[in-house]
N, C-alpha and C positions, 0 to 999 in steps of 0.2 A: 491684305488691306481691308477686305470686307469685314473681318472680325474685329477690327480696331475701331469701328465706328460706334460711338456710344449710343445706347438706346434711350429713347425718351419715355417717360412714364405713361404717356397716353397710349402707347402701343400695347403695353402689357396689362393695363388696368381694365377689368371687366366688372361690372356690377353683378350682384346676385340676381337682380331683376332681368338682366340681359341673358344670363346663363340658363335659367330654369324654364322659360316659357316654351321649351321644346315640347313638353308633355301636353300643354294646353293646345298647342298648334296641332299636334297629332289628334287630340281628342276632338277638336272642332272640325278637322278635315274628315275624320272617319264618321261623323254623325252620331257618335255614341253620347249618351247622357253623362256629361262630365261631373255633375254634382253627385251622382251615385258613387263615384270612385273617390270621393274626398274623405270618407271615414264614417264613423257611427255618430248618430245624434245622442244627446243625453237620454232621451226616452228609450232608445234602443239599448243603450248600455244598462239602464236601470232594469229593463225587462229581462235582459240576459243575466244580470246578477241575481234577480229574483228567481229565475228558473234554476240557476246553479245552486242557490240557497235551498230551494225546495227539494231538489234532487239530493243534495248533501245531507239535509236533515232526514230524509227518507232512508237513505243508506245507513246513516248513523243509528236510527231507531231500529231498523231491521237487525243491525249488528248487535246492539245491546239486548234486544229481545231474544235473539238467538242464544246468547250467552246466559241470559236469565233462565230460559227454558232448559238449557243443558244442565245448569246448576240445580234447578228444581228436579229434573229427572234423576240426577245423581243422588240427591237427598232422598227422593222417594225409593230408589233402589236400596239405599242403605237402611231406610226405615223398614222396608219390607223384609230385609234380611234380619234385622233385629226382632221384628215381631214374629217371624218364623222361628227364631231361636227361642223366644219366650214360649211360644206354643209347644215346641218340642220338649222343653223342660216340663211343662204342665202335663203333656201326654205321657211322659215317662214316670210320673208319680202314680202311686196306687190310688184307687178311687177314694179311699178314706182320707188321703192327704191332700186331695184337690179341694182347696178352700182358702179363705183369706185368714191371715194371722189376726186373731182377735175379732174376727167377723163371723158372719153366718153365710154359708157353712164354714165351720172352723177347719183350717188347714195350714199348709206351709208356705203359701204364696203371699207376697207383700201386695197390699192394695195399690201402692204407688211407689215407684222408684225412678230415679234419674240415672242416665248413663250417657257418657260422652264418647263419641267416635270422631276422631279428627277434630275439626273445628265446630262440630255440631253437638248440641246437648239435647237429648231426647227425654221426654217424660213418658213413662209407661204406666198406664192405669189398667188394673185388672178387676173385673167384676165377675162374680160367680154366684149363680142362684140355682136352686132346685127347680126341676121341671117335672110336672105330672103329665104324662102322655095320655090324653083322653082317648086315643085310638085303641088302647089295649082293653078298654071296656071295664077295667077293674076299679079305677079311681082309688079310693082309700082302702079298698079291700084286696090289695096286692098280697101275694103269698108271703112276702117278707114283712108285712104289717106296715110297710113304709109306703106312703102314697107318692113318693118322689121316684120317678123312673130313671132319671139321669140328671146330670148337671150341665148347665149352659155356661160356658166360659167365654167372656167377652174381653178382648185385649185391645186397648186404644193407645196408639202411639202418636205423640205430638212433638214437633221440633220446637223447642223453647226459644232458641235464638235465630229462627228463620223467619223471613218476612213472606207472608202470603202462602204459608204451608198449610194445606188441608190435612187434618189428622187421618191416619190410616187405622182401620179397624178390622180385626179378624175375629170371627166367632167359631166356636167348635162345641160339640157335645161330647161329654165324657160319661161313659156307661160303666156300671159295675160288672157287667158280663164280659 
């Protein structure tokens, strides 16, 4: 019979206001500052977002700079290999052939040429000139009758399609002896 009695709506109806003040009562009874537990203010949120933005931008710039440095390093390694190759070709020529085609001294080397390795296009400029060594004390009175003791070969390599690439330059001396 107890279960057959209909319930009235007043018994089961609680308002949200009646159900939630439990936390406020505990907070007031414990003596803790209840306002500090209510959340973040707009100023605190803006400051936190600014800090996250600064940290994020810093991490992104370090990330992109690292990849730029790696790419620049790879390009310089490739450029150094190409310029070494050009120098070895020059060193393997006879002394009389070391010169510029149609230039002075006359020889078999092109003054400028372009070569492509992968996605990079390099321009190789070669300059060759006679050098009279003043330390031999002979000047123009050398035994060969030529006052030029050796040739100075200068090879400059520049990456044409690279941004911020500093040219690589190698110099060597070629002697007739």
